[in-house]
Backbone and ligand atoms as CSV (ligand in chain L), in Angstrom:
chain,resi,resn,atom,element,x,y,z
A,1,MET,N,N,4.169,-5.642,-15.152
A,1,MET,CA,C,3.953,-4.210,-15.295
A,1,MET,C,C,5.269,-3.543,-15.688
A,2,PRO,N,N,5.280,-2.758,-16.770
A,2,PRO,CA,C,6.539,-2.122,-17.186
A,2,PRO,C,C,6.804,-0.890,-16.333
A,3,ALA,N,N,7.123,-1.093,-15.076
A,3,ALA,CA,C,7.366,0.031,-14.172
A,3,ALA,C,C,8.639,0.738,-14.577
A,4,ARG,N,N,8.526,1.997,-14.887
A,4,ARG,CA,C,9.704,2.749,-15.272
A,4,ARG,C,C,10.163,3.523,-14.052
A,5,ARG,N,N,11.255,3.072,-13.508
A,5,ARG,CA,C,11.758,3.706,-12.289
A,5,ARG,C,C,12.851,4.694,-12.651
A,6,ALA,N,N,12.578,5.949,-12.364
A,6,ALA,CA,C,13.556,6.979,-12.696
A,6,ALA,C,C,14.803,6.805,-11.849
A,7,ASN,N,N,15.946,6.982,-12.494
A,7,ASN,CA,C,17.219,6.820,-11.797
A,7,ASN,C,C,17.677,8.157,-11.210
A,8,PRO,N,N,17.702,8.269,-9.882
A,8,PRO,CA,C,18.074,9.541,-9.259
A,8,PRO,C,C,19.480,9.973,-9.626
A,9,ASN,N,N,20.349,9.030,-9.949
A,9,ASN,CA,C,21.749,9.368,-10.222
A,9,ASN,C,C,21.935,10.129,-11.527
A,10,ARG,N,N,20.897,10.139,-12.364
A,10,ARG,CA,C,21.018,10.893,-13.615
A,10,ARG,C,C,20.798,12.375,-13.387
A,11,VAL,N,N,20.233,12.709,-12.225
A,11,VAL,CA,C,19.959,14.115,-11.926
A,11,VAL,C,C,21.180,14.735,-11.267
A,12,LYS,N,N,21.594,15.892,-11.781
A,12,LYS,CA,C,22.783,16.544,-11.206
A,12,LYS,C,C,22.383,17.352,-9.974
A,13,GLN,N,N,23.133,17.167,-8.897
A,13,GLN,CA,C,22.851,17.796,-7.600
A,13,GLN,C,C,22.677,19.309,-7.705
A,14,HIS,N,N,23.576,19.955,-8.455
A,14,HIS,CA,C,23.676,21.408,-8.366
A,14,HIS,C,C,23.045,22.115,-9.557
A,15,ARG,N,N,22.130,21.442,-10.220
A,15,ARG,CA,C,21.472,22.043,-11.374
A,15,ARG,C,C,20.013,22.265,-11.051
A,16,SER,N,N,19.392,23.202,-11.762
A,16,SER,CA,C,17.943,23.321,-11.690
A,16,SER,C,C,17.354,22.800,-12.987
A,17,TYR,N,N,16.188,22.225,-12.876
A,17,TYR,CA,C,15.546,21.615,-14.034
A,17,TYR,C,C,14.138,22.161,-14.211
A,18,SER,N,N,13.785,22.470,-15.431
A,18,SER,CA,C,12.387,22.732,-15.733
A,18,SER,C,C,11.686,21.378,-15.858
A,19,VAL,N,N,10.353,21.399,-15.927
A,19,VAL,CA,C,9.611,20.147,-16.084
A,19,VAL,C,C,10.107,19.386,-17.311
A,20,ASP,N,N,10.281,20.139,-18.424
A,20,ASP,CA,C,10.771,19.540,-19.669
A,20,ASP,C,C,12.131,18.880,-19.506
A,21,GLU,N,N,13.048,19.648,-18.936
A,21,GLU,CA,C,14.421,19.160,-18.790
A,21,GLU,C,C,14.481,17.948,-17.864
A,22,LEU,N,N,13.690,18.015,-16.805
A,22,LEU,CA,C,13.704,16.914,-15.858
A,22,LEU,C,C,13.132,15.645,-16.494
A,23,ALA,N,N,12.071,15.826,-17.271
A,23,ALA,CA,C,11.465,14.679,-17.956
A,23,ALA,C,C,12.479,14.042,-18.907
A,24,ARG,N,N,13.213,14.886,-19.640
A,24,ARG,CA,C,14.186,14.364,-20.583
A,24,ARG,C,C,15.349,13.687,-19.836
A,25,CYS,N,N,15.782,14.327,-18.780
A,25,CYS,CA,C,16.916,13.813,-18.007
A,25,CYS,C,C,16.598,12.440,-17.416
A,26,CYS,N,N,15.378,12.267,-16.920
A,26,CYS,CA,C,15.016,11.002,-16.269
A,26,CYS,C,C,14.356,10.025,-17.234
A,27,ASP,N,N,14.177,10.467,-18.513
A,27,ASP,CA,C,13.551,9.619,-19.501
A,27,ASP,C,C,12.132,9.209,-19.077
A,28,VAL,N,N,11.374,10.197,-18.643
A,28,VAL,CA,C,9.971,9.956,-18.293
A,28,VAL,C,C,9.110,11.003,-18.990
A,29,HIS,N,N,7.807,10.812,-18.942
A,29,HIS,CA,C,6.884,11.772,-19.534
A,29,HIS,C,C,6.763,13.003,-18.646
A,30,LYS,N,N,6.429,14.140,-19.272
A,30,LYS,CA,C,6.257,15.366,-18.490
A,30,LYS,C,C,5.182,15.201,-17.416
A,31,ASN,N,N,4.161,14.414,-17.744
A,31,ASN,CA,C,3.105,14.177,-16.762
A,31,ASN,C,C,3.634,13.453,-15.524
A,32,THR,N,N,4.648,12.619,-15.743
A,32,THR,CA,C,5.251,11.924,-14.602
A,32,THR,C,C,5.891,12.925,-13.653
A,33,VAL,N,N,6.564,13.924,-14.241
A,33,VAL,CA,C,7.176,14.960,-13.408
A,33,VAL,C,C,6.092,15.721,-12.644
A,34,ARG,N,N,4.988,16.013,-13.311
A,34,ARG,CA,C,3.891,16.712,-12.621
A,34,ARG,C,C,3.327,15.843,-11.508
A,35,ASN,N,N,3.304,14.538,-11.753
A,35,ASN,CA,C,2.881,13.596,-10.723
A,35,ASN,C,C,3.794,13.650,-9.511
A,36,TRP,N,N,5.088,13.689,-9.781
A,36,TRP,CA,C,6.057,13.773,-8.679
A,36,TRP,C,C,5.760,15.012,-7.851
A,37,GLN,N,N,5.463,16.110,-8.574
A,37,GLN,CA,C,5.200,17.360,-7.875
A,37,GLN,C,C,3.967,17.210,-6.975
A,38,ARG,N,N,2.928,16.542,-7.503
A,38,ARG,CA,C,1.730,16.301,-6.688
A,38,ARG,C,C,2.048,15.411,-5.492
A,39,ASN,N,N,3.017,14.528,-5.663
A,39,ASN,CA,C,3.345,13.570,-4.605
A,39,ASN,C,C,4.440,14.060,-3.669
A,40,GLY,N,N,4.755,15.337,-3.748
A,40,GLY,CA,C,5.656,15.867,-2.730
A,40,GLY,C,C,6.974,16.434,-3.223
A,41,LEU,N,N,7.258,16.373,-4.522
A,41,LEU,CA,C,8.485,16.996,-5.033
A,41,LEU,C,C,8.281,18.507,-5.084
A,42,LYS,N,N,9.073,19.220,-4.309
A,42,LYS,CA,C,8.867,20.667,-4.175
A,42,LYS,C,C,9.690,21.433,-5.206
A,43,PRO,N,N,9.042,22.311,-5.990
A,43,PRO,CA,C,9.808,23.183,-6.890
A,43,PRO,C,C,10.533,24.250,-6.073
A,44,ILE,N,N,11.488,24.914,-6.704
A,44,ILE,CA,C,12.265,25.946,-6.016
A,44,ILE,C,C,11.348,27.081,-5.577
A,45,ASP,N,N,10.462,27.502,-6.488
A,45,ASP,CA,C,9.444,28.477,-6.117
A,45,ASP,C,C,8.268,28.299,-7.071
A,46,THR,N,N,7.281,29.182,-6.992
A,46,THR,CA,C,6.088,28.982,-7.816
A,46,THR,C,C,6.113,29.856,-9.056
A,47,ILE,N,N,7.252,30.512,-9.307
A,47,ILE,CA,C,7.351,31.364,-10.487
A,47,ILE,C,C,7.523,30.487,-11.725
A,48,ARG,N,N,6.734,30.787,-12.763
A,48,ARG,CA,C,6.837,29.992,-13.981
A,48,ARG,C,C,7.939,30.528,-14.888
A,49,PRO,N,N,8.658,29.682,-15.611
A,49,PRO,CA,C,8.482,28.226,-15.575
A,49,PRO,C,C,8.991,27.639,-14.256
A,50,ILE,N,N,8.257,26.633,-13.783
A,50,ILE,CA,C,8.629,26.018,-12.513
A,50,ILE,C,C,9.953,25.276,-12.655
A,51,LEU,N,N,10.824,25.478,-11.676
A,51,LEU,CA,C,12.127,24.817,-11.682
A,51,LEU,C,C,12.268,23.935,-10.447
A,52,PHE,N,N,12.941,22.801,-10.653
A,52,PHE,CA,C,13.226,21.897,-9.540
A,52,PHE,C,C,14.718,21.860,-9.317
A,53,HIS,N,N,15.104,21.855,-8.080
A,53,HIS,CA,C,16.521,21.750,-7.766
A,53,HIS,C,C,16.943,20.287,-7.825
A,54,GLY,N,N,18.092,20.054,-8.466
A,54,GLY,CA,C,18.550,18.680,-8.649
A,54,GLY,C,C,18.638,17.893,-7.355
A,55,ALA,N,N,19.140,18.525,-6.299
A,55,ALA,CA,C,19.290,17.822,-5.030
A,55,ALA,C,C,17.931,17.380,-4.486
A,56,ALA,N,N,16.922,18.259,-4.637
A,56,ALA,CA,C,15.585,17.919,-4.149
A,56,ALA,C,C,15.001,16.756,-4.949
A,57,VAL,N,N,15.285,16.762,-6.266
A,57,VAL,CA,C,14.783,15.686,-7.117
A,57,VAL,C,C,15.414,14.350,-6.709
A,58,ARG,N,N,16.714,14.370,-6.522
A,58,ARG,CA,C,17.415,13.131,-6.138
A,58,ARG,C,C,16.877,12.596,-4.822
A,59,ASP,N,N,16.712,13.510,-3.897
A,59,ASP,CA,C,16.194,13.138,-2.593
A,59,ASP,C,C,14.808,12.510,-2.725
A,60,PHE,N,N,13.952,13.165,-3.506
A,60,PHE,CA,C,12.587,12.680,-3.687
A,60,PHE,C,C,12.579,11.292,-4.331
A,61,LEU,N,N,13.354,11.136,-5.415
A,61,LEU,CA,C,13.344,9.856,-6.138
A,61,LEU,C,C,13.943,8.730,-5.295
A,62,THR,N,N,14.980,9.041,-4.539
A,62,THR,CA,C,15.606,8.019,-3.713
A,62,THR,C,C,14.632,7.520,-2.659
A,63,ARG,N,N,13.948,8.459,-2.018
A,63,ARG,CA,C,12.979,8.070,-0.992
A,63,ARG,C,C,11.848,7.251,-1.607
A,64,ARG,N,N,11.380,7.707,-2.760
A,64,ARG,CA,C,10.268,7.062,-3.427
A,64,ARG,C,C,10.645,5.632,-3.834
A,65,ASN,N,N,11.833,5.478,-4.411
A,65,ASN,CA,C,12.253,4.139,-4.829
A,65,ASN,C,C,12.413,3.205,-3.637
A,66,SER,N,N,12.973,3.696,-2.548
A,66,SER,CA,C,13.216,2.803,-1.417
A,66,SER,C,C,11.916,2.424,-0.741
A,67,SER,N,N,10.912,3.298,-0.753
A,67,SER,CA,C,9.645,2.923,-0.129
A,67,SER,C,C,8.925,1.879,-0.964
A,68,ARG,N,N,9.187,1.899,-2.273
A,68,ARG,CA,C,8.556,0.899,-3.133
A,68,ARG,C,C,9.251,-0.450,-3.040
A,69,LYS,N,N,10.536,-0.401,-2.750
A,69,LYS,CA,C,11.321,-1.621,-2.802
A,69,LYS,C,C,11.070,-2.506,-1.587
A,70,ARG,N,N,10.547,-1.928,-0.528
A,70,ARG,CA,C,10.432,-2.666,0.719
A,70,ARG,C,C,9.336,-3.731,0.638
A,71,PRO,N,N,9.712,-4.985,0.468
A,71,PRO,CA,C,8.684,-6.011,0.374
A,71,PRO,C,C,8.288,-6.473,1.777
A,72,CYS,N,N,7.097,-7.021,1.876
A,72,CYS,CA,C,6.620,-7.533,3.149
A,72,CYS,C,C,7.159,-8.955,3.327
A,73,PRO,N,N,7.988,-9.200,4.331
A,73,PRO,CA,C,8.461,-10.570,4.525
A,73,PRO,C,C,7.317,-11.477,4.975
A,74,PRO,N,N,7.483,-12.796,4.788
A,74,PRO,CA,C,6.446,-13.730,5.231
A,74,PRO,C,C,6.140,-13.520,6.707
A,75,GLY,N,N,4.873,-13.672,7.076
A,75,GLY,CA,C,4.473,-13.517,8.466
A,75,GLY,C,C,4.223,-12.075,8.866
A,76,ASN,N,N,4.357,-11.139,7.905
A,76,ASN,CA,C,4.152,-9.727,8.200
A,76,ASN,C,C,3.103,-9.129,7.280
A,77,LEU,N,N,2.451,-8.084,7.783
A,77,LEU,CA,C,1.601,-7.253,6.956
A,77,LEU,C,C,2.156,-5.835,7.067
A,78,TYR,N,N,1.855,-5.003,6.086
A,78,TYR,CA,C,2.391,-3.649,6.129
A,78,TYR,C,C,1.498,-2.770,6.990
A,79,CYS,N,N,2.072,-2.163,8.017
A,79,CYS,CA,C,1.317,-1.246,8.878
A,79,CYS,C,C,1.532,0.176,8.384
A,80,PHE,N,N,0.442,0.831,7.983
A,80,PHE,CA,C,0.566,2.181,7.454
A,80,PHE,C,C,0.813,3.194,8.558
A,81,ARG,N,N,0.487,2.822,9.800
A,81,ARG,CA,C,0.767,3.761,10.882
A,81,ARG,C,C,2.247,3.687,11.268
A,82,CYS,N,N,2.769,2.471,11.407
A,82,CYS,CA,C,4.193,2.311,11.730
A,82,CYS,C,C,5.058,2.548,10.495
A,83,ARG,N,N,4.471,2.456,9.319
A,83,ARG,CA,C,5.169,2.613,8.043
A,83,ARG,C,C,6.253,1.561,7.867
A,84,CYS,N,N,5.941,0.346,8.265
A,84,CYS,CA,C,6.863,-0.761,8.038
A,84,CYS,C,C,6.087,-2.068,8.220
A,85,PRO,N,N,6.660,-3.186,7.772
A,85,PRO,CA,C,5.987,-4.463,7.970
A,85,PRO,C,C,5.946,-4.832,9.454
A,86,ARG,N,N,4.814,-5.349,9.883
A,86,ARG,CA,C,4.654,-5.742,11.284
A,86,ARG,C,C,4.020,-7.120,11.370
A,87,ARG,N,N,4.294,-7.795,12.485
A,87,ARG,CA,C,3.645,-9.082,12.723
A,87,ARG,C,C,2.242,-8.838,13.259
A,88,PRO,N,N,1.343,-9.772,12.981
A,88,PRO,CA,C,-0.008,-9.629,13.522
A,88,PRO,C,C,-0.029,-9.849,15.038
A,89,ALA,N,N,-0.813,-9.040,15.749
A,89,ALA,CA,C,-0.934,-9.192,17.191
A,89,ALA,C,C,-1.460,-10.578,17.517
A,90,LEU,N,N,-0.839,-11.257,18.452
A,90,LEU,CA,C,-1.208,-12.598,18.910
A,90,LEU,C,C,-1.186,-13.631,17.785
A,91,GLY,N,N,-0.555,-13.300,16.668
A,91,GLY,CA,C,-0.511,-14.231,15.547
A,91,GLY,C,C,-1.872,-14.499,14.926
A,92,MET,N,N,-2.813,-13.580,15.163
A,92,MET,CA,C,-4.172,-13.791,14.644
A,92,MET,C,C,-4.403,-13.001,13.364
A,93,VAL,N,N,-4.843,-13.721,12.325
A,93,VAL,CA,C,-5.044,-13.112,11.015
A,93,VAL,C,C,-6.409,-13.534,10.488
A,94,ASP,N,N,-7.144,-12.596,9.940
A,94,ASP,CA,C,-8.397,-12.909,9.244
A,94,ASP,C,C,-8.158,-12.892,7.752
A,95,PHE,N,N,-8.839,-13.781,7.058
A,95,PHE,CA,C,-8.833,-13.727,5.600
A,95,PHE,C,C,-10.204,-13.261,5.133
A,96,VAL,N,N,-10.218,-12.185,4.392
A,96,VAL,CA,C,-11.470,-11.628,3.882
A,96,VAL,C,C,-11.526,-11.877,2.386
A,97,PRO,N,N,-12.338,-12.846,1.950
A,97,PRO,CA,C,-12.394,-13.135,0.514
A,97,PRO,C,C,-12.969,-11.958,-0.255
A,98,MET,N,N,-12.333,-11.591,-1.348
A,98,MET,CA,C,-12.820,-10.504,-2.181
A,98,MET,C,C,-13.342,-11.062,-3.510
A,99,ARG,N,N,-12.566,-11.927,-4.086
A,99,ARG,CA,C,-12.917,-12.542,-5.360
A,99,ARG,C,C,-12.654,-14.023,-5.214
A,100,PRO,N,N,-13.215,-14.854,-6.099
A,100,PRO,CA,C,-12.892,-16.284,-5.995
A,100,PRO,C,C,-11.386,-16.486,-6.080
A,101,GLY,N,N,-10.820,-17.120,-5.057
A,101,GLY,CA,C,-9.399,-17.433,-5.092
A,101,GLY,C,C,-8.492,-16.383,-4.508
A,102,SER,N,N,-9.026,-15.202,-4.179
A,102,SER,CA,C,-8.151,-14.201,-3.586
A,102,SER,C,C,-8.926,-13.279,-2.657
A,103,GLY,N,N,-8.176,-12.575,-1.842
A,103,GLY,CA,C,-8.813,-11.677,-0.892
A,103,GLY,C,C,-7.776,-10.926,-0.099
A,104,ASN,N,N,-8.182,-10.397,1.034
A,104,ASN,CA,C,-7.281,-9.617,1.869
A,104,ASN,C,C,-7.053,-10.300,3.204
A,105,LEU,N,N,-5.805,-10.341,3.619
A,105,LEU,CA,C,-5.506,-10.717,4.986
A,105,LEU,C,C,-5.685,-9.472,5.843
A,106,ARG,N,N,-6.198,-9.684,7.052
A,106,ARG,CA,C,-6.435,-8.539,7.929
A,106,ARG,C,C,-5.981,-8.909,9.330
A,107,ALA,N,N,-5.224,-8.032,9.933
A,107,ALA,CA,C,-4.735,-8.323,11.277
A,107,ALA,C,C,-4.472,-7.011,11.999
A,108,LEU,N,N,-4.317,-7.103,13.308
A,108,LEU,CA,C,-3.945,-5.932,14.083
A,108,LEU,C,C,-2.434,-5.881,14.202
A,109,CYS,N,N,-1.881,-4.701,14.077
A,109,CYS,CA,C,-0.443,-4.505,14.235
A,109,CYS,C,C,-0.056,-4.822,15.679
A,110,GLU,N,N,0.977,-5.650,15.844
A,110,GLU,CA,C,1.363,-6.024,17.207
A,110,GLU,C,C,1.989,-4.855,17.951
A,111,SER,N,N,2.385,-3.831,17.204
A,111,SER,CA,C,3.044,-2.699,17.829
A,111,SER,C,C,2.084,-1.564,18.167
A,112,CYS,N,N,1.199,-1.199,17.220
A,112,CYS,CA,C,0.331,-0.035,17.463
A,112,CYS,C,C,-1.153,-0.394,17.393
A,113,GLU,N,N,-1.467,-1.641,17.052
A,113,GLU,CA,C,-2.843,-2.147,17.000
A,113,GLU,C,C,-3.699,-1.500,15.918
A,114,ALA,N,N,-3.067,-0.872,14.934
A,114,ALA,CA,C,-3.817,-0.417,13.763
A,114,ALA,C,C,-4.193,-1.648,12.931
A,115,ILE,N,N,-5.257,-1.529,12.147
A,115,ILE,CA,C,-5.642,-2.632,11.277
A,115,ILE,C,C,-4.752,-2.625,10.043
A,116,MET,N,N,-4.186,-3.775,9.732
A,116,MET,CA,C,-3.311,-3.909,8.565
A,116,MET,C,C,-3.992,-4.817,7.547
A,117,HIS,N,N,-3.721,-4.563,6.288
A,117,HIS,CA,C,-4.247,-5.405,5.218
A,117,HIS,C,C,-3.118,-5.885,4.326
A,118,ARG,N,N,-3.310,-7.032,3.737
A,118,ARG,CA,C,-2.371,-7.507,2.738
A,118,ARG,C,C,-3.145,-8.356,1.743
A,119,ARG,N,N,-3.039,-7.971,0.490
A,119,ARG,CA,C,-3.749,-8.725,-0.542
A,119,ARG,C,C,-3.030,-10.046,-0.777
A,120,VAL,N,N,-3.803,-11.093,-0.970
A,120,VAL,CA,C,-3.180,-12.406,-1.092
A,120,VAL,C,C,-4.083,-13.328,-1.905
A,121,ARG,N,N,-3.449,-14.262,-2.614
A,121,ARG,CA,C,-4.220,-15.317,-3.256
A,121,ARG,C,C,-4.472,-16.395,-2.220
A,122,GLU,N,N,-5.659,-16.957,-2.258
A,122,GLU,CA,C,-6.030,-17.930,-1.246
A,122,GLU,C,C,-5.007,-19.065,-1.189
A,123,ALA,N,N,-4.491,-19.453,-2.347
A,123,ALA,CA,C,-3.543,-20.564,-2.405
A,123,ALA,C,C,-2.219,-20.218,-1.726
A,124,ASP,N,N,-1.939,-18.920,-1.573
A,124,ASP,CA,C,-0.642,-18.501,-1.024
A,124,ASP,C,C,-0.684,-18.216,0.477
A,125,ILE,N,N,-1.854,-18.364,1.102
A,125,ILE,CA,C,-1.993,-17.941,2.502
A,125,ILE,C,C,-0.949,-18.609,3.395
A,126,ALA,N,N,-0.781,-19.915,3.245
A,126,ALA,CA,C,0.148,-20.641,4.110
A,126,ALA,C,C,1.582,-20.156,3.895
A,127,LYS,N,N,1.897,-19.809,2.638
A,127,LYS,CA,C,3.236,-19.344,2.315
A,127,LYS,C,C,3.469,-17.940,2.889
A,128,VAL,N,N,2.429,-17.102,2.795
A,128,VAL,CA,C,2.560,-15.706,3.212
A,128,VAL,C,C,2.521,-15.581,4.739
A,129,MET,N,N,1.728,-16.432,5.371
A,129,MET,CA,C,1.547,-16.341,6.822
A,129,MET,C,C,1.914,-17.654,7.500
A,130,PRO,N,N,3.186,-18.042,7.409
A,130,PRO,CA,C,3.554,-19.326,8.006
A,130,PRO,C,C,3.392,-19.266,9.524
A,131,GLY,N,N,2.781,-20.306,10.080
A,131,GLY,CA,C,2.661,-20.385,11.531
A,131,GLY,C,C,1.579,-19.520,12.122
A,132,CYS,N,N,0.777,-18.872,11.278
A,132,CYS,CA,C,-0.307,-18.051,11.802
A,132,CYS,C,C,-1.637,-18.786,11.629
A,133,ALA,N,N,-2.528,-18.589,12.608
A,133,ALA,CA,C,-3.869,-19.167,12.508
A,133,ALA,C,C,-4.732,-18.209,11.707
A,134,VAL,N,N,-4.929,-18.517,10.433
A,134,VAL,CA,C,-5.711,-17.622,9.577
A,134,VAL,C,C,-7.185,-18.039,9.618
A,135,GLN,N,N,-8.032,-17.139,10.041
A,135,GLN,CA,C,-9.466,-17.408,10.134
A,135,GLN,C,C,-10.184,-16.847,8.906
A,136,PHE,N,N,-11.086,-17.623,8.391
A,136,PHE,CA,C,-11.931,-17.104,7.304
A,136,PHE,C,C,-13.115,-16.390,7.951
A,137,ALA,N,N,-12.838,-15.226,8.528
A,137,ALA,CA,C,-13.768,-14.605,9.462
A,137,ALA,C,C,-14.991,-14.013,8.775
A,138,GLU,N,N,-14.777,-13.362,7.665
A,138,GLU,CA,C,-15.866,-12.581,7.078
A,138,GLU,C,C,-17.053,-13.468,6.697
A,139,GLY,N,N,-16.760,-14.592,6.074
A,139,GLY,CA,C,-17.829,-15.493,5.659
A,139,GLY,C,C,-18.713,-15.912,6.831
A,140,ARG,N,N,-18.070,-16.319,7.900
A,140,ARG,CA,C,-18.830,-16.749,9.080
A,140,ARG,C,C,-19.615,-15.604,9.691
A,141,ALA,N,N,-18.958,-14.436,9.775
A,141,ALA,CA,C,-19.614,-13.306,10.421
A,141,ALA,C,C,-20.884,-12.933,9.681
A,142,SER,N,N,-20.820,-12.917,8.336
A,142,SER,CA,C,-21.993,-12.474,7.603
A,142,SER,C,C,-23.095,-13.536,7.678
A,143,LEU,N,N,-22.706,-14.811,7.756
A,143,LEU,CA,C,-23.723,-15.866,7.888
A,143,LEU,C,C,-24.500,-15.699,9.183
A,144,SER,N,N,-23.764,-15.590,10.288
A,144,SER,CA,C,-24.455,-15.486,11.572
A,144,SER,C,C,-25.186,-14.152,11.655
A,145,GLY,N,N,-24.602,-13.108,11.030
A,145,GLY,CA,C,-25.240,-11.801,11.073
A,145,GLY,C,C,-26.579,-11.799,10.353
A,146,GLN,N,N,-26.656,-12.600,9.276
A,146,GLN,CA,C,-27.923,-12.640,8.552
A,146,GLN,C,C,-28.934,-13.566,9.218
A,147,ALA,N,N,-28.427,-14.596,9.849
A,147,ALA,CA,C,-29.328,-15.614,10.389
A,147,ALA,C,C,-30.168,-15.061,11.541
A,148,ASP,N,N,-29.564,-14.295,12.411
A,148,ASP,CA,C,-30.270,-13.843,13.604
A,148,ASP,C,C,-31.499,-12.972,13.315
A,149,PRO,N,N,-31.345,-11.908,12.518
A,149,PRO,CA,C,-32.544,-11.085,12.290
A,149,PRO,C,C,-33.659,-11.848,11.591
A,150,SER,N,N,-33.313,-12.741,10.677
A,150,SER,CA,C,-34.377,-13.442,9.965
A,150,SER,C,C,-35.123,-14.388,10.913
A,151,LEU,N,N,-34.411,-14.946,11.883
A,151,LEU,CA,C,-35.095,-15.777,12.892
A,151,LEU,C,C,-36.070,-14.921,13.682
A,152,ASP,N,N,-35.627,-13.724,14.037
A,152,ASP,CA,C,-36.493,-12.811,14.779
A,152,ASP,C,C,-37.766,-12.506,13.992
A,153,CYS,N,N,-37.598,-12.221,12.706
A,153,CYS,CA,C,-38.754,-11.909,11.870
A,153,CYS,C,C,-39.737,-13.068,11.852
A,154,ASP,N,N,-39.172,-14.263,11.648
A,154,ASP,CA,C,-40.033,-15.452,11.584
A,154,ASP,C,C,-40.810,-15.645,12.882
A,155,SER,N,N,-40.090,-15.494,14.005
A,155,SER,CA,C,-40.774,-15.752,15.276
A,155,SER,C,C,-41.862,-14.708,15.513
A,156,GLU,N,N,-41.591,-13.463,15.039
A,156,GLU,CA,C,-42.639,-12.438,15.205
A,156,GLU,C,C,-43.863,-12.788,14.376
A,157,ARG,N,N,-43.574,-13.217,13.144
A,157,ARG,CA,C,-44.685,-13.547,12.255
A,157,ARG,C,C,-45.506,-14.717,12.810
A,158,LEU,N,N,-44.756,-15.701,13.357
A,158,LEU,CA,C,-45.440,-16.880,13.876
A,158,LEU,C,C,-46.251,-16.513,15.125
A,159,GLY,N,N,-45.669,-15.634,15.943
A,159,GLY,CA,C,-46.331,-15.305,17.215
A,159,GLY,C,C,-47.384,-14.258,16.972
L,1,ZN,ZN,ZN,1.618,-0.408,13.546
């Protein structure tokens, strides 16, 4: 993916930028600047043309880049409540197949017990979750879930 990461250092702290100027300064499309605004970049005020303060832009881009850079180390899933990678509670992880060969790992955060997900290729499970007992839970659950009611139906029909 050709991710174009804007460099916060190109923005001058003590300058104000219009959408146009900021787009040119960071070498991004004007729509990208509007996206930043939707994602929390605050303009100086709402008077048009909208201006952004350089310091606010730098702050926004720095935070944004660092949150993207944080990779999940092996044995961890990203907890959106803790906002950081966490180990699964009791080392228990479920694998939920989504497509042939890949799916989502699912576990409870050992710190806050929120449900965490991590997309993974089936072939990479051992690498991503070393030392964890990964259960292929969803497949089994749906099998047993379907089997019981149909048995009930059959027995009713027979009886
Ligand atoms: Zn958590």
